[in-house]
Phi, psi and omega in degrees: 000142185249155184237146173286117195286327185285342177268336184267351178294133188289155178296331180300307179302320188289319178302320177295320177299324178292323187285315177308311186303314181296318185292325179290328182286318188284340177279343179295135178297132176280128175289141184277119177278168180295325186287328181240025177276108178287358179250014180296123186083005178285154174289334177266104184289175177301321182290334187245021181266218187307137178085347189231051187290330183264012173292160175293118186249035170289158185288126184220344190240161179295132181099341182289151178250135178224177178244140171249130184243177185047044186294347183277000173280346175232008174263124173248114181227134179289162185285161177306141171296129174290146182288140187282144177296151187281332185275354175299135176294150175282178185288146186246328188277164180288322186291323177292317177296330179283330173293324176294326179281325180293322177292325182292316174302298181278348180055044187296307183299319189291317177305310186302309187291323174297322174298310177297319178299319180290326176288327181290330182270006182284119179240315188218150177218154175261146187225154178237142171289120180263330186202137174252120183289157177302336170273007178085349169294155187243140170267124184242155183223125175242146192222127173228143178239132168243131187258144171238098192290330181303316184265353187049054175226170170215143184249125188261112177260130188239127175241118179241141173187175178252132186232139167285134181302324177295340177287340183286130180286166169298336179265017174059045175235134174239143180282144174301332178293344175276349183294138165265130177064051182293149176215125176242123186235147167225137187231143177253135184231136179201149169287161180278006184290321183290321183292324179295321177301321181290325181293319176295315165304322176273004183299314184300336179271330184261343184090138189287335188295153176286125174205162185284169183294324180290323172300323179295319181297317183288323178295325186281325185284332178288340184291342189278341185282000000 
């Protein structure tokens, strides 16, 4: 005759089994939710925070910081322009004179040369992981600000690309050549005070009356006839 062990087991043994099971469950590490996470926004994520100081601290999560080096591999800049000789004659045609005035007003060539100079000297930039894709790759965005006190302007250089976690070195640096779909942009920010100063200096040439830019250009070009 067979007996059912679940029915013959004493209440004491069943109670001990329940206590052991509950003790094992309580010893498990509880996950920190985003709502109650005291480390939210910290550079040290949960997996690499307290108790794991010898863990790999390379950028892997959203908000982590790393450095991008060898930026000249993805930057395309024309060579510096040669200085014009002093003996070269000035513009003679109306269109050339209008182009000179437009260049003086907008400082087009000067701005372009300053931007190219900044890009040519760009070597390393700090970046942040903005998004982690489903396949584990990271979207990173770097930003660097250069000031020009003489012109009271600043140039903001932005680098965006997709990076594999395996391409990040042990020193948390990645080469720009490893970036997929790299994009380098530079933007110029300046107050309108310098432009107003330029217009005031050109007032004798353009006329003090209120007129549009096209009218002033045509007037300046016609004055040479």
